[in-house]
C-alpha positions in Angstrom: 153.3 73.6 163.9 155.2 70.5 162.7 153.7 70.4 159.5 154.9 74.6 158.4 158.2 73.0 160.3 158.4 70.2 158.0 158.0 72.9 154.8 160.3 75.7 155.9 162.8 72.4 156.0 161.5 71.9 152.2 162.5 75.1 151.2 165.4 75.5 153.3 167.2 71.8 151.9 165.9 72.9 147.9 168.5 76.0 148.3 171.3 73.5 148.6 170.5 71.7 145.5 170.3 72.5 141.7 167.2 74.1 140.0 165.4 71.1 138.1 161.6 70.9 136.9 161.3 68.7 140.6 162.7 71.0 142.8 160.9 74.0 141.3 157.5 72.0 141.9 158.8 71.0 145.2 159.8 74.6 146.0 156.1 76.2 144.8 154.6 73.5 147.2 156.5 74.4 149.6 156.2 78.0 149.6 152.1 77.2 149.1 151.3 75.1 152.1 153.6 77.7 154.3 151.2 80.5 153.4 148.3 78.4 153.7 149.6 77.1 157.1 150.3 80.5 158.0 147.7 82.0 159.9 147.6 78.7 162.3 151.0 80.0 163.5 151.3 83.9 163.0 154.3 84.1 160.7 156.2 87.5 161.1 154.9 89.6 157.7 158.3 89.1 157.0 158.6 85.6 156.5 155.3 85.9 154.8 156.8 88.3 151.9 159.6 86.6 151.6 158.4 83.3 151.0 155.6 84.5 148.6 158.3 86.4 146.4 160.2 82.9 146.3 156.7 80.9 145.7 156.1 83.3 143.0 159.3 83.3 141.3 159.3 79.9 140.7 155.7 79.6 139.8 156.4 81.6 137.1 159.4 79.7 136.0 157.0 76.7 136.2 154.7 78.6 133.5 152.0 76.8 135.3 148.6 79.8 135.5 147.0 77.1 138.2 150.2 77.0 140.5 150.4 80.8 140.3 146.7 81.4 141.2 146.9 78.7 143.8 149.9 81.1 145.5 148.3 83.6 145.0 144.8 82.8 146.7 147.1 81.5 149.8 148.8 84.4 150.1 145.9 86.8 149.7 144.5 84.7 152.4 147.4 85.1 154.4 147.9 88.9 154.5 143.8 89.3 154.7 143.3 86.6 157.6 146.5 87.7 160.1 147.7 90.8 159.1 144.6 92.4 157.8 145.8 93.8 154.8 142.5 93.6 153.0 143.2 95.9 149.8 146.3 93.8 149.2 144.2 90.2 149.5 141.8 91.9 147.0 144.7 92.2 144.6 146.0 89.1 145.0 142.6 87.3 144.4 141.5 89.4 141.9 144.7 88.4 139.7 144.2 84.4 140.9 140.9 84.8 139.4 142.2 86.4 136.4 145.0 83.6 135.9 142.3 81.1 136.8 139.8 82.2 134.1 142.6 81.7 131.4 142.8 77.9 132.3 138.7 77.2 132.5 140.0 75.4 135.6 135.9 75.0 137.1 137.1 74.0 140.6 139.6 76.6 141.4 137.1 79.2 139.8 134.5 78.1 142.2 137.1 78.3 145.3 138.7 81.9 143.9 134.8 83.3 143.3 134.0 82.0 147.1 137.1 83.3 148.6 136.8 86.8 147.0 133.5 86.6 148.0 134.1 86.1 151.6 137.1 89.2 151.5 134.3 91.5 149.9 131.8 90.7 152.6 134.6 91.3 155.1 135.2 94.9 153.8 131.8 95.5 154.2 130.7 95.4 150.1 127.4 93.5 150.4 126.1 94.6 146.7 129.8 93.8 145.4 129.8 90.2 147.2 126.7 89.6 145.8 127.7 89.9 142.4 131.0 87.8 143.0 128.7 85.0 144.9 126.1 84.9 141.8 128.7 84.1 139.5 130.5 81.8 141.5 126.7 80.1 142.2 126.3 80.1 138.4 129.8 78.3 138.1 129.3 75.5 140.8 125.8 75.0 139.1 124.4 73.3 142.4 127.3 71.1 142.7 128.4 70.9 146.5 131.3 68.9 145.7 132.8 71.4 143.6 136.1 72.6 145.6 135.7 70.8 148.2 138.6 68.3 147.8 141.1 71.5 147.5 139.9 73.8 150.4 138.2 71.0 152.7 134.7 72.6 152.7 132.0 73.4 150.2 132.5 76.7 148.4 129.1 76.7 147.3 127.3 76.1 150.3 129.1 79.1 152.0 128.3 81.1 149.1 124.5 80.6 149.4 124.8 81.4 152.9 126.6 84.4 151.9 124.3 85.2 149.4 121.3 85.2 151.6 123.4 87.4 154.5 124.3 89.7 151.6 120.8 90.2 150.4 119.3 90.9 154.1 122.3 93.4 154.9 121.1 95.3 151.1 117.2 94.9 153.1 116.2 92.5 150.1 114.6 89.9 153.1 112.1 88.1 150.9 115.2 87.3 148.4 117.4 86.1 150.9 115.0 83.4 152.7 
């Protein structure tokens, strides 16, 4: 709770100063962290939308595709974990993945494949989940550290589990073991 208050204060204070590259970067970081922490405190949906729109505008002005992708990633996570708006989350995560594909940033590509596959699995799509997982695992090439610094866990390890689950749900038990 204290962390989200901190980032809300950063947003509030930045609204009182002139825009500069530093304030755009800090404002974007504040929006990223508020959305990232949202599911822990359950912010009202209106605030989620406000923070996302503000962060999106800042990220677009910065011109940094990775920052825009990260914002879409945390927004997609925020709207499916709390409000359960899976289709909206899916669109945000697919857009984020398209952006990081342009950057070639391997770490973010692996993380987004994991998050997208997780959402697809929650939506009951084991075949689609498997396609995304296989792409993510091919990108990770067995590197269980890739993406862990950003999200705090190993996307590669979780995709291995998701691969087995998807295969099991599709009746392909021999491949799942």
